[in-house]
C-alpha positions, 0 to 999 in steps of 0.5 A, spaced: 746 606 079 752 611 079 752 610 086 753 603 086 759 604 081 762 609 086 761 604 092 764 598 089 770 602 086 771 605 093 771 598 096 776 596 090 781 602 092 780 602 099 782 594 099 788 595 094 791 600 099 790 596 105 793 590 102 799 594 099 800 596 106 799 589 109 804 587 104 809 592 106 808 589 113 810 582 111 816 584 107 819 588 113 817 582 118 825 581 119 827 589 119 829 590 126 825 596 130 820 596 124 813 598 126 807 595 123 802 600 119 795 600 117 789 604 114 784 608 117 777 608 114 771 612 114 764 610 112 757 611 113 757 609 120 762 615 121 757 619 118 751 617 122 754 618 128 756 625 126 749 626 125 746 623 131 752 626 136 750 631 142 756 634 141 755 640 136 762 640 133 761 633 131 754 634 129 756 640 125 761 636 120 756 635 114 760 631 109 755 633 104 750 629 099 752 623 095 754 616 095 756 614 102 762 610 100 768 607 105 774 611 103 781 611 106 781 617 111 788 616 113 794 611 115 797 610 122 803 606 125 803 601 131 808 603 136 807 598 141 814 594 143 816 589 139 820 582 142 827 583 143 832 578 140 839 576 143 844 577 138 851 577 142 854 583 138 856 589 142 854 594 137 847 591 137 842 595 141 835 595 143 830 600 147 825 597 151 820 602 153 819 609 150 824 612 146 828 612 139 835 612 137 837 619 134 841 618 127 844 623 122 841 621 116 844 623 109 838 623 106 833 626 111 837 629 116 836 627 123 831 621 124 828 617 129 828 610 129 828 603 133 833 600 129 839 598 133 843 594 128 849 598 128 856 598 126 863 601 127 866 605 121 873 606 119 873 612 123 870 609 129 863 612 129 857 608 131 853 608 124 846 605 122 849 602 115 846 605 109 843 611 114 848 615 118 851 616 124 848 615 131 848 621 135 850 622 143 847 626 148 850 632 145 848 631 138 855 629 136 856 622 132 858 617 137 865 615 137 868 609 140 875 606 140 873 599 138 867 594 139 869 592 146 865 597 150 859 597 155 852 600 154 849 601 161 841 601 162 840 608 161 844 609 155 851 611 157 857 608 153 863 605 158 870 604 155 875 600 160 870 602 165 870 609 164 863 613 161 865 616 155 858 619 152 851 617 152 846 615 147 841 620 145 835 617 146 829 621 144 822 621 145 816 626 142 810 628 146 805 625 141 807 619 137 801 621 132 805 627 130 811 622 127 811 621 119 815 616 116 820 618 112 824 611 110 822 604 112 823 605 120 825 612 120 821 618 123 821 625 123 816 630 126 815 638 125 813 639 132 820 637 135 823 632 140 826 631 146 831 627 150 827 621 153 825 621 161 830 617 165 825 612 167 821 611 161 826 606 157 832 601 158 837 600 153 840 593 152 846 591 149 847 585 145 840 585 143 835 588 137 828 589 137 824 585 132 818 588 128 812 588 132 808 585 125 803 580 127 804 575 121 798 571 123 794 577 124 797 580 117 795 574 113 788 573 116 787 580 114 790 580 107 786 574 105 779 577 108 781 583 104 783 579 098 776 576 098 773 583 099 777 585 093 774 580 089 767 581 091 767 588 089 770 586 082 765 581 081 759 586 083 762 591 078 762 586 072 754 585 074 753 593 074 757 593 067 752 588 065 746 591 067 748 598 064 750 594 057 743 591 057 739 597 059 743 601 053 742 595 048 736 591 050 731 595 054 726 599 050 728 596 044 723 597 038 721 590 036 
């Protein structure tokens, strides 16, 4: 009986976590450069595979006795390319391919982002509003005389036809190392490096839209909500069975 309680409670908790993340994806569907997220779950299926695996390091992974519940074992980010939307604004930029813009944020230090909705502040610095200065290949703030500049396909900024600086387009060896520190902003303890010359293209006058698939998110959310409600009903049944066991079964007439 207790195992049933644990399994149903696990279903409710994992379902709620998944719904929260999907809700965040939907809320940021119009956030430039946003990368959708999802939960990773483990269950009895994973345990069974570990027991029958021919790999010693997998088979030796004994999770112990107890109820084989479904639990949230992690969370991952989908870094696939979002669609590009033309805005016609010179200060809007997008990356097609691998790479991230490097921004010096006030709250977290240097962060990586695909959000290219930039502006120019009163001192001529190219900034991401509410975050901080966009950095160039020398790790310094990008400074321009006006919004009348050009951006080449490899991240070079040209004013009056003369190259003045290049955007720092960063990349990491393993995107699984990236940790989100704000909506659409990432850091990694393993460091980053300049993206390879043939791995990306920078596009001026466009932004990368969120890669959230609204149809998939809404479908998954309905499924999760139904599962959540089913678990809640089963929990009520278990509670009723316990009540009958305590108050009626074995009752002396």
